[in-house]
Structure formats: structure tokens, C-alpha cells
C-alpha positions as CSV (number, residue, x, y, z in Angstrom):
1,X,9.0,-9.3,-3.5
2,X,8.3,-11.7,-6.4
3,X,10.8,-14.2,-4.9
4,X,8.9,-14.2,-1.6
5,X,5.6,-14.6,-3.4
6,X,7.0,-17.5,-5.4
7,X,8.3,-19.2,-2.2
8,X,4.8,-18.9,-0.6
9,X,3.2,-20.4,-3.8
10,X,5.8,-23.2,-3.8
11,X,4.9,-24.1,-0.2
12,X,1.1,-23.6,-0.3
13,X,0.1,-23.8,-3.9
14,X,-2.0,-20.6,-3.7
15,X,-2.5,-17.3,-2.1
16,X,-6.0,-16.4,-0.8
17,X,-5.6,-13.2,1.2
18,X,-3.1,-10.4,1.3
19,X,-3.2,-7.7,4.0
20,X,-1.4,-4.5,3.1
21,X,-0.8,-2.9,6.5
22,X,2.5,-1.1,6.4
23,X,2.6,2.6,7.1
24,X,4.8,5.4,8.4
25,X,3.9,8.9,9.3
26,X,5.7,12.2,9.8
27,X,4.6,15.2,11.6
28,X,5.6,18.8,10.8
29,X,4.9,21.9,8.9
30,X,4.0,21.0,5.3
31,X,6.4,23.4,3.6
32,X,9.3,22.1,5.8
33,X,9.1,18.6,4.4
34,X,11.6,17.8,1.7
35,X,10.8,16.0,-1.5
36,X,12.9,13.1,-0.1
37,X,10.8,12.9,3.0
38,X,7.6,12.8,1.0
39,X,9.2,10.1,-1.2
40,X,10.1,8.0,1.8
41,X,6.5,8.1,3.1
42,X,5.1,7.3,-0.3
43,X,7.7,4.5,-0.8
44,X,6.2,2.6,2.2
45,X,2.6,3.7,2.3
46,X,1.8,3.7,-1.5
47,X,4.6,2.1,-3.5
48,X,5.0,-0.8,-1.1
49,X,1.3,-1.7,-1.6
50,X,1.7,-1.5,-5.3
51,X,4.7,-3.9,-5.2
52,X,2.8,-6.4,-3.1
53,X,-0.2,-6.2,-5.3
54,X,1.9,-6.7,-8.4
55,X,3.4,-9.8,-6.8
56,X,0.2,-11.5,-5.8
57,X,-2.4,-10.5,-8.4
58,X,-1.1,-12.9,-11.1
59,X,-1.6,-15.9,-8.8
60,X,-5.0,-14.6,-7.7
61,X,-6.1,-14.2,-11.3
62,X,-4.9,-17.7,-12.2
63,X,-6.9,-19.0,-9.2
64,X,-9.9,-16.7,-10.2
65,X,-10.1,-16.0,-6.5
66,X,-8.4,-13.9,-3.8
67,X,-8.8,-11.0,-1.5
68,X,-6.7,-7.8,-1.1
69,X,-7.2,-5.9,2.1
70,X,-5.7,-2.4,2.2
71,X,-5.4,-1.0,5.7
72,X,-5.6,2.7,5.2
73,X,-6.7,5.5,7.6
74,X,-9.3,8.2,8.0
75,X,-6.4,10.3,6.9
76,X,-7.0,9.0,3.4
77,X,-10.3,10.8,3.4
78,X,-10.0,13.9,5.6
79,X,-6.9,16.0,6.5
80,X,-5.5,17.7,9.6
81,X,-2.5,20.0,9.9
82,X,1.0,18.6,10.2
83,X,0.6,15.3,8.3
84,X,0.8,16.3,4.7
85,X,3.0,13.4,3.4
86,X,0.9,10.8,5.3
87,X,-2.4,12.3,4.1
88,X,-1.2,12.4,0.5
89,X,0.0,8.8,0.6
90,X,-3.2,7.5,2.2
91,X,-5.4,9.4,-0.3
92,X,-3.3,7.7,-3.0
93,X,-3.8,4.3,-1.4
94,X,-7.6,4.9,-1.2
95,X,-7.6,5.8,-4.9
96,X,-5.8,2.6,-5.9
97,X,-8.0,0.5,-3.7
98,X,-11.1,2.1,-5.3
99,X,-9.8,1.5,-8.8
100,X,-9.0,-2.2,-8.0
101,X,-12.4,-2.7,-6.5
């Protein structure tokens, strides 16, 4: 991730906007999901966002300007049966976005 960010900076000299829009979902009975399945969803939906943010924020701070856009879901605020890993990861994404704001 840092290598890709450095390549972008080398080409353009700055980064103005980052859109975090990756996401995966699983559907099933909550207790049937394994820890590994929860981890896979979090790896993409939550940890992927954190990795991107860590790669771009130093450049944005140096510039004293930049915009992070986190594409989340209503599932980060309300829940429905069958989407426990997705809901949990999107609630976590909402929390990180709130703290950064």
C-alpha cells in the first residue's frame, strides 16, 4: 500500500481525495460464522480502510489538505438478521470515520 501511495505521489506530487469503497458481505446464521469468516470480512471492510488511511494521511497532513471519503452502509447504523460480520465491520468503519472527523 505504501509503495502504491509513493508511486502516486511521485507522479502527481500530491493526493487530494481518497475514496474507501471496498466491501464484502456474507449472509448466514450468526453463530454459524467462524472466526476466520468474521476476520475475512473485517480484513476487507475495516482493516483495508485503515491501511489506505495510514498510507495517505501523512501526505495529506504535509499538504494541510485532503479529503477521505468512506463509503459505508446503512448496515453500519442498523442491523438485520443474517449479516452479522458485515454489520460489525460497517459499525467499526463508522466509528473510525467519526473519530477521524
